[in-house]
C-alpha positions in Angstrom: 8.7 11.7 12.6 9.9 8.8 10.5 7.9 6.1 8.7 9.8 3.6 10.7 8.2 4.9 14.0 4.9 3.6 12.7 3.5 0.2 13.2 0.3 -1.6 12.0 -1.5 -4.8 12.5 -1.1 -7.4 9.8 -4.1 -9.0 8.3 -3.4 -11.9 10.5 -3.7 -9.5 13.6 0.0 -9.2 14.6 1.5 -5.9 15.3 4.4 -5.1 12.8 6.7 -2.2 13.0 7.5 -0.6 9.7 11.1 -0.5 11.0 11.3 -4.1 9.9 11.3 -2.8 6.4 14.3 -0.4 6.9 16.6 -0.4 3.9 13.9 -1.7 1.5 11.9 0.0 -1.2 8.3 0.0 -0.3 5.1 0.5 -2.3 2.2 1.2 0.2 -1.3 0.9 -1.3 -4.8 1.2 0.1 -6.7 -1.6 -1.5 -10.3 -2.8 -1.8 -11.7 -6.1 -2.9 -14.8 -4.8 -4.8 -13.5 -1.8 -6.7 -13.0 -1.3 -10.4 -9.3 -1.0 -9.7 -9.2 -4.4 -7.8 -7.5 -6.0 -10.8 -4.4 -4.0 -10.0 -3.6 -6.7 -7.5 -2.5 -8.8 -10.3 0.0 -6.1 -11.5 1.1 -5.5 -8.0 1.8 -9.2 -7.4 3.8 -9.3 -10.7 5.9 -6.3 -9.6 6.4 -8.0 -6.2 7.5 -11.3 -7.8 9.9 -9.6 -10.1 11.7 -7.3 -7.6 11.3 -8.8 -4.0 14.8 -10.4 -4.4 16.2 -6.9 -4.8 14.7 -5.5 -1.5 11.2 -4.4 -2.8 8.1 -4.9 -0.7 4.4 -4.1 -1.2 2.2 -3.3 1.9 -1.5 -3.5 1.2 -3.9 -1.8 3.5 -7.5 -2.6 2.9 -10.0 0.1 3.5 -13.9 0.3 3.4 -14.1 4.1 3.3 -14.9 4.4 -0.4 -18.4 3.3 -1.3 -17.9 0.3 1.1 -15.9 -1.6 -1.4 -14.1 -3.8 1.1 -16.9 -4.9 3.6 -15.4 -8.3 4.4 -13.5 -9.3 7.5 -9.7 -9.4 7.4 -9.8 -13.2 6.9 -12.2 -12.9 4.0 -10.1 -10.2 2.4 -6.9 -12.2 2.8 -8.5 -15.4 1.3 -10.0 -13.3 -1.6 -6.7 -11.6 -2.5 -4.9 -15.0 -2.3 -7.4 -16.9 -4.3 -8.1 -14.5 -7.0 -4.8 -12.7 -7.6 -2.1 -14.9 -5.9 -1.3 -12.1 -3.5 1.8 -13.0 -1.3 2.9 -9.6 -0.4 2.1 -8.5 3.1 -1.5 -7.3 3.7 -2.5 -5.5 6.8 -5.7 -5.3 8.7 -8.4 -3.0 7.4 -7.8 0.7 8.3 -9.3 4.1 7.7 -7.0 6.1 5.3 -8.6 9.5 5.6 -10.5 11.6 8.2 -10.1 11.9 11.9 -9.7 8.1 12.4 -7.1 7.7 9.6 -4.3 5.3 10.5 -1.2 7.2 11.4 0.6 5.8 8.5 -1.7 7.4 6.1 -1.8 10.6 8.0 2.0 10.6 7.5 2.0 9.7 3.8 -0.6 12.2 2.8 1.4 14.9 4.7 4.6 14.0 2.9 3.1 13.6 -0.6 0.4 16.0 -1.3 -2.4 15.2 -3.5 -3.6 17.3 -6.5 -6.9 18.8 -5.2 -6.7 17.6 -1.6 -4.0 15.9 0.4 -6.5 13.2 1.6 -6.7 10.0 -0.1 -9.6 10.3 -2.6 -10.2 6.6 -3.6 -8.9 3.0 -3.4 -5.4 2.0 -4.7 -3.7 5.4 -4.1 0.0 4.3 -4.2 3.0 5.6 -2.2 6.6 4.7 -3.3 9.1 4.9 -0.3 12.8 4.8 -0.8 15.5 2.8 1.1 15.8 5.6 3.7 12.2 5.9 4.4 11.5 9.0 2.3 8.3 9.2 0.3 9.6 9.3 -3.3 6.1 9.5 -5.1 2.3 9.3 -4.9 0.5 7.7 -7.7 -3.3 8.1 -8.4 -5.7 5.2 -8.1 -6.1 5.0 -12.0 -2.3 4.8 -12.4 -1.4 1.3 -13.3 1.4 -0.2 -11.1 3.3 -1.4 -14.3 3.5 2.3 -15.6 5.9 3.4 -12.8 8.2 0.3 -13.0 11.0 2.6 -13.9 10.5 4.5 -10.6 10.8 1.3 -8.7 14.0 0.3 -10.5 15.5 3.6 -9.8 14.7 3.4 -6.2 16.2 -0.1 -5.8 19.4 1.2 -7.4 19.9 3.8 -4.7 
């Protein structure tokens, strides 16, 4: 299986194939609007602004699985992210990122990039860096600030 065989609904409700991102470097993040890590949206947006012209995309996937920290509708989440953090990268509809109802993308990602204690996602803002050929390059913990792995993004963009 390839990441490009997976599709997901955008936050606006349109089905989007990840094949549309073929040849780009991706950062896939499970997000939440009411989490202690929510300010990472600002760092994510800054990275997106800095590298989007070089083929970098961020895909945000809201999830309400961790202490119900994203209870809003897709419309409310989208508005919150835009208004508070200027988010212009692609956000997707709210999904489960762990358990039996996990979105196929997150089942794939957690199988490809193992976690420390468990392969399942343990909290909001787990981040996966995907190379231009669709390979999972790295998995970053929720507390890992996006700017701290800027070098990894730059290296992936140069390949």
